[in-house]
N, C-alpha and C positions, 0 to 999 in steps of 0.2 A: 567228648570234650568236657573239661572240668566245670565250666560254667553251667552247662546243661545237667551234668551228672549231680551237681550240688543243688539242683532245684531252682535255678534262676532262668528266666526266659531269655531267648536270643535278643540281642539289641545291636547297637553300633559298637564294633570292636576296633579300638585304635592300637595299631602296632607302633610301639614307641621307638625312641632313638636306637641306633645301631642295627637297623634292618638293612641298611644300605652299605655299599662298598666304602664310601668315604663321604665327608661333608662336601657337597657340591657335585658328587657323582651319584646321582639318584637312580641307582640300579641295585636290585636285590643282591645281597651277599650270598654267593653261591653255596658256601659251606653251611650257612645257617638256614638258607631257604633254597634247597635244591630244585624245587618245582613250585614256584610261587603261583603260577596260573592254576595248577591243580588245587593248591591250598585255598585260593580265593573262591574257586568254583565250589569246593566242598563247604566252605563257610557260608556261601550264598545259599546253597541247598539246605543248610541247617537253619536258615532264617536270619543270618547275620548280614549286616552291611559292614564294610571294612574301610577304615581310614588309615592313612600313613602319616607319621610324624615327619615334618620337614622344617628346615630353618634356612635363612638366607646366607649362611656362612659357607665358605669354601676353604678347605685345607690348603694353606698357602704353598706348601712344598709338594705340589701335585701337578700332573699334566693338565688337569682341568683349570687350575688357577693360572698356569702359565698361558694357556690358550685364551682364557677370558681377559687376562691382563693385556695381551697383544691387541685384542679387539676393543679395548677401552671400556669393558663392561663391569669393571670393579671400582669400588669407591677408592679415591686417591687421597693421599695426605697433602699437606700444603706445599710439598716439594714436587708433587706430580708423580709420586711413586705409589705402588700398591699399598694401601693402608692396611694395617693389621689391628684388629680389635680384640681386646681381652673380653672373654665371657666365661660362663661357668664351666665350659668344657675345654678351655685353653685359649689359644690365640689364632684367629682366622682372618682371612680376607673376606670382604663383604660384597655381594652383588649390588650394583647400583640400580635398584629397581625403580628409581625415579626417572631413569633413562630408558625410553621405550625399547631399544634393542635388547637391553639386559632383562627387562620385564618379559619380553617375548621369549628370550632364551630360557628363562626359568619356567615360564608357562609351558613351553614346548616339552621340557623334561617331564613335567607333571602330566601333560596330556598324553604322553607316551605311556605312562604308568596306567592311565585310565583305559586307553585303547588296547594295550597289550595284555593287561592282567585283569581288568574290570574293577580297578580301585574306585570306590564310591566317593572319596573326598579326602581332605587333608587337614591335619592339625598343624597350623602355622605357628610355630613357637618362635620366641625371641622377636627380632624385627622391630624393636622400639628403642628410643634414645635413653631410656632410664636404666638400662642394664650395663654393668661393667664400668668402664671409664667414662662416666657421664659428662664431666666437664670437657674432657678432650674431644669426645664425640661431637659436642656442640660447637666447638671452635677450631679443632685441629684437622678436620676431614672435609673433603669436598664432594658434594653430590652434584651431578650434572643437571638434574632437573629442578633443584631448589636449594636456596641457602638457608631455609628454615628447618631446623633439626627434626621437628615433628612431621614434616612432610614425607620423610622416608617411611614413617609409620603409616601414614595415609596411603601411600603407594603400595605398601605391603598388603594392606587390607583389601585393596582392589583385586588382588590375585584371587581371593576366595570367592568373589562374585561369579567366577566361571565354573563353579562346581556345586553340585546339589548339597553336599555336606562339607562344612568347614568348622574350624574352631580357632579362636584367637585369644591370646592372653592380654593383648593391648590393641587399641585402635585409636585413630584420630580422624575426626570429621567423617565418621562412618555411621552416625545415627540414622535410623530409618532404613538401613540396609539389611538384607537377609543373611546376616552373619551371626554365628553363635559366639558369644563372648563368655569366656571363663573368668570368674573372679580371680584376681591375682593370688599367688601361692599363699597359703595359710599354714602356720605351724600346727602341730598336734597339741592343741591347747584349748582349755575351757575359757580363756580370757578374751579381752576385747580385741586381741589380734588374731584370735582363732575362731571358735564356734560362734561367739557372740558378735563377731563382725559380719557373719554371712547375711543376715537379714538387712542391716543398714546398708551394706555394700550393694545388695541386690536392689533395694529400693532406689538407691542413687542411680544405678545403671538404668533401671526402668524409666525413671523420670528424665534421664538424659537422651532417651530415644533408642535405647538398646533393649528391646523386649525379649530377645532370645538369649538367655544367659543361664549359667549354672554356677554353683559354688565350686570351690576347689575340690580336688579329689576327696571322696568321703574319708573322713579321719584326718584330713589335712595332709601336710607334707611329711608325715612319718615315713622314714625310709628303712625301718627295721633295725636301726642302731640303738640297741637298748642301753648302751653305755651313756648316751647323751639325752635320749628322749624315750623314757619308759612307755611302753604301749599301754593305753587305757581302753579296755574293751567297752566300758560304759560310754566313754566319749565317742567311740566309733559308732555305737548304736544310735546315740542321740544325734550324731552328725548325719547318719543315714536318714533318720526320721525328719530332720530339718530339711534335708535336700529333696525328700520324696515328692513334695508338691511345688518345687521350683520348676521353671520351664524345662530344665533338664537336670538329671542327676548322673553322677559319674563315679564309678569305683576305679581305684588304681590297685591298691593292695587287695588281693583276693580274700574276701571275708572268711572263707572256710579254712584259710591257712592261719588265721590269727584269733578266731573266736571258737568258743565251745558250742555245743549243739544248741543250748538254750539261747545264747546271744545271737548265734547265726539265724535262728528262727525269727528273732525280732527284726533282723535286717531283711529277711525274706518277706515278712509282713509289710514292711515299708515299700518293697518293690511290688508286692501284690496290690497294695493300695494304689500305687501309681498306674499299674496296668488297668485296674478297674476304672480309674478316672481318666484313662488315656483318651477316649473319644472327646471328653470335655476339654482336655488340655490341647488337643489338636484344633478344636473349634476356636479356642482362645488364640492359638498361634495364627490361624487363618484370619481372625479378626484383627490381630496386631499387624499383619502384613498389609491389610487393606485400609484400616481406619487409623492405625498407629497407636491404639490404646495399649498400655502395658498389660502383660499377662499377670505377673506378680505385682501387687499394688500396695502402697502404704494405706493404712486405715483412712487417712485424711483424704485420699483420692476418692473413695466411695462415700465418705461421711464428712464433707467439708464444714468448716466453721463450727466444729463441735469439740475442738481442743485435742484432736488426735495427733497433732504434728510431732509430738515428742515420743510417741509410742514406737519403739524400735525392736520389740521382741515378739511381735505377732504381725501377720500380714493377711491380705486378701488375695485369693486366687480367683481372678475374675471378679464379678460383682456379688457373688453369693456364698463363697466358701471362705470361712475364717480359719486360719491355721495358727496354732499357738504351740510351737515346739518347746520342749523342756531344754533349758540352756544352762542349768546349774547342776554341778556334780552332786550326786547323792539325793537329788530331789525326787520325791514320790508324789508331789502335787505341785500345782502352779496356779498363780492368779491370772485370770483372764478378764479383760475389760470387753464387755459386749455392747454394741450400739443398739439403738432402738430396733424392735422387731422380735420375732420368735426364732430361736436358733436351735436346730436339732443336731445333737451330738452323735458321733459315730458309735458312742457307747449306749445309745438309747435315751439319753437325757434330753430334756426340753427346757430351754432357758429363755425367759422373756426379759429383754433389755429395754432401756439402758440399765446396766448394772455391772458391778464388779464381783466376780465369783471365784472362790478357790476350788479347783476341781482336782479329783484324783488323777495322778499321772504316773503310775508305776512304769518301770523301764519297758514294759510291753506295750505302752500306749503313746501314740502321737495324738494329742487332742486336736480335733478339727470339727467344725460345725457348719452346717448348711442353713442359710437363711430361708425361712419358710415364706413361700409366696402367700400374701394375704388372701388371694383368691382361693388357694387350697384350703386355708383355714375356714373360709366362708362355706365351702362345699361340705366340710365335715359336719356342719350343723344340720344337714339335710339327709 
């Protein structure tokens, strides 16, 4: 398998859109996946867990849609007919998962995939009122379970609570739940809408009660169309480094397909760092699940009343690791603000704060520092 052949460790593999027969017909497409059970068994043996992409939409001109419509399980328009919603893949009917029978129908299809093939979880895409025809969605359609548009998003989130692995692009009233939240789609950009948005967005999610989150796919939403979005290998590497110490990191574009050997090595280094710190990240996840403290934290969370509120280009992982990714194109150094204490860098440096220091940060380096325990410093004297 290419992931392993290219030196990356097994992880969670998400099979994206078009694995199924049709929207709403959640069965493997036989020509694309002739033996899905064997495929999943093989992936599990290699150390992977497998998730499937799903959405709440149903192709309207299908037997599934007709059957669901007769049972009253689809969202209706204000005239009582099957509502059709425009989204990025066309025009579809929508399951009314605010209505318990529709919720159970959808859950039943997913449960079948778990029991029959051993699927480990699901990437729940779409399912929020901000996509497509927003104004019409808020006023022109009828949900049986609620008249509040965002309640459909809340109901969709509850589906994920039934599976050990899940991922959502949007949630409502799901703070404190064991759901993985992906930051909304980002462009392949160095700007405030791209790479520079990752840390501020992650801080906001952490403080809102969503500790289990990840940035958008590494590199952003680049889709390979060089006519409109030229690929930037440096940006891809810096994106991977920024994501490496988030609660989760996620590749979409295979890095070995777009990077040369040198740049690919830098991405592997970011993954190796994550693996090395994996036990600590798991401990932070367990603490977040019990105490509610965020895993990724703004500097002001750990160092209150010291003027850290406006710092949005570095963060804390837990209470002792300071992470300062490079966010500027062409930069080979960056300025880091250190709180009080002694900070040991991964490059062997030792910095005593509070201070502001410019550090070397070639493309091969993700600057991160661990705060020294004062007791350890005391012991070194003896």
